C-alpha positions as CSV (number, residue, x, y, z in Angstrom):
1,M,-77.4,122.5,9.0
2,D,-74.3,123.5,8.4
3,P,-71.9,120.7,7.1
4,T,-69.5,119.2,9.5
5,T,-65.7,119.7,9.1
6,P,-65.3,116.0,7.7
7,Q,-67.9,116.5,5.6
8,Q,-66.4,119.7,4.2
9,A,-63.0,118.1,3.9
10,C,-64.8,115.1,1.3
11,F,-66.4,118.4,-0.5
12,E,-63.0,119.9,-1.3
13,A,-61.9,116.4,-1.8
14,G,-64.5,115.8,-4.7
15,I,-63.8,119.4,-6.0
16,K,-60.0,118.0,-6.9
17,F,-61.4,115.0,-8.4
18,G,-63.6,116.9,-10.8
19,S,-60.9,119.3,-11.7
20,L,-58.3,116.9,-12.1
21,Y,-60.7,114.5,-14.6
22,H,-62.4,117.2,-16.3
23,Q,-59.2,119.5,-16.6
24,F,-57.0,116.9,-18.4
25,A,-59.7,114.1,-20.2
26,G,-59.0,114.3,-23.6
27,T,-55.3,115.4,-23.5
28,P,-53.5,113.3,-26.2
29,I,-51.3,110.6,-24.2
30,S,-48.3,108.1,-25.4
31,P,-46.1,105.6,-23.8
32,A,-43.1,108.5,-24.5
33,S,-45.4,111.6,-22.7
34,A,-46.9,109.7,-20.3
35,D,-44.8,110.3,-17.1
36,S,-44.8,114.0,-17.6
37,L,-48.5,114.0,-18.0
38,A,-48.9,112.0,-15.0
39,A,-46.5,114.4,-13.3
40,A,-48.2,118.1,-14.5
41,M,-51.6,116.7,-13.6
42,E,-50.0,116.0,-9.6
43,E,-48.7,119.3,-9.8
44,A,-51.4,121.1,-11.0
45,I,-54.0,119.9,-8.7
46,E,-51.6,120.2,-5.7
47,N,-51.7,123.9,-6.3
48,Q,-55.6,124.0,-5.4
49,P,-56.2,124.8,-1.5
50,F,-56.0,122.1,0.8
51,C,-54.7,119.6,-1.3
52,E,-51.6,118.0,0.0
53,D,-50.5,115.2,-2.3
54,V,-51.6,113.8,-5.5
55,T,-50.5,110.7,-7.1
56,V,-51.6,110.2,-10.6
57,S,-50.4,106.7,-12.1
58,V,-50.7,105.6,-15.5
59,R,-52.0,102.3,-16.2
60,T,-49.4,101.2,-18.7
61,E,-50.9,98.0,-20.2
62,A,-54.4,99.6,-21.0
63,L,-52.4,102.6,-22.3
64,E,-51.0,100.1,-24.6
65,A,-54.3,98.3,-25.6
66,A,-55.7,101.7,-26.3
67,I,-53.3,102.8,-28.6
68,A,-53.3,99.5,-30.5
69,E,-57.1,99.6,-30.6
70,A,-56.8,102.8,-32.3
71,G,-53.7,102.4,-34.8
72,A,-52.2,105.4,-33.9
73,D,-49.2,106.4,-32.0
74,Y,-51.3,107.9,-29.1
75,T,-54.5,108.3,-27.8
76,E,-56.8,110.4,-25.7
77,L,-56.5,110.3,-21.8
78,T,-59.7,108.6,-20.1
79,G,-60.1,107.5,-16.7
80,R,-59.3,104.0,-17.7
81,L,-55.6,104.8,-18.4
82,I,-54.9,106.4,-15.2
83,E,-55.1,105.5,-10.7
84,V,-55.3,108.2,-8.8
85,E,-54.2,108.8,-4.9
86,M,-55.0,112.4,-3.3
87,V,-54.9,113.5,0.4
88,I,-56.9,116.4,1.5
89,E,-56.0,118.7,4.8
90,Y,-59.0,120.5,5.9
91,E,-59.3,122.2,9.5
92,G,-57.6,119.5,10.9
93,V,-59.3,116.3,9.3
94,T,-57.3,114.6,6.6
95,V,-59.2,112.4,3.6
96,E,-57.5,109.8,1.9
97,T,-59.3,109.5,-1.9
98,S,-58.4,107.5,-4.8
99,M,-59.9,106.7,-8.4
100,A,-59.7,103.5,-9.9
101,M,-61.6,100.8,-12.6
102,D,-64.5,99.5,-11.2
103,D,-66.7,97.8,-13.9
104,G,-65.3,99.6,-16.8
105,Y,-66.0,102.7,-15.0
106,P,-63.3,105.3,-13.4
107,L,-64.7,105.4,-9.5
108,M,-64.0,108.3,-7.5
109,Q,-64.1,107.3,-3.7
110,V,-63.4,108.3,0.0
111,D,-61.1,105.8,1.6
112,A,-60.5,107.3,5.0
113,V,-61.9,110.4,7.1
114,Q,-59.1,111.1,10.3
115,E,-59.9,114.0,12.5
């Protein structure tokens, strides 16, 4: 059985999230570089096919706490430091997705599918 168009659109969203997370996880981040890193992540992922919009927000309080815990001027980017929203357009289907912390884990999810 071939996937439906909405299923394929959701698959495309998963590809974008995997790319975003694994491409940038471990990147050094500080309060001074947070905005430019978030913008770079958005622009990089928006280059991919079917990606209409990406919003990356750095969780400032979590970033500051991670830096204080490490005792340095920066830390490594992890899912607990960012919130992400993404819109995928695939053959007339729009998929809205997000990533946020859920019980200490960065959960990526489909929020809406519109045909």
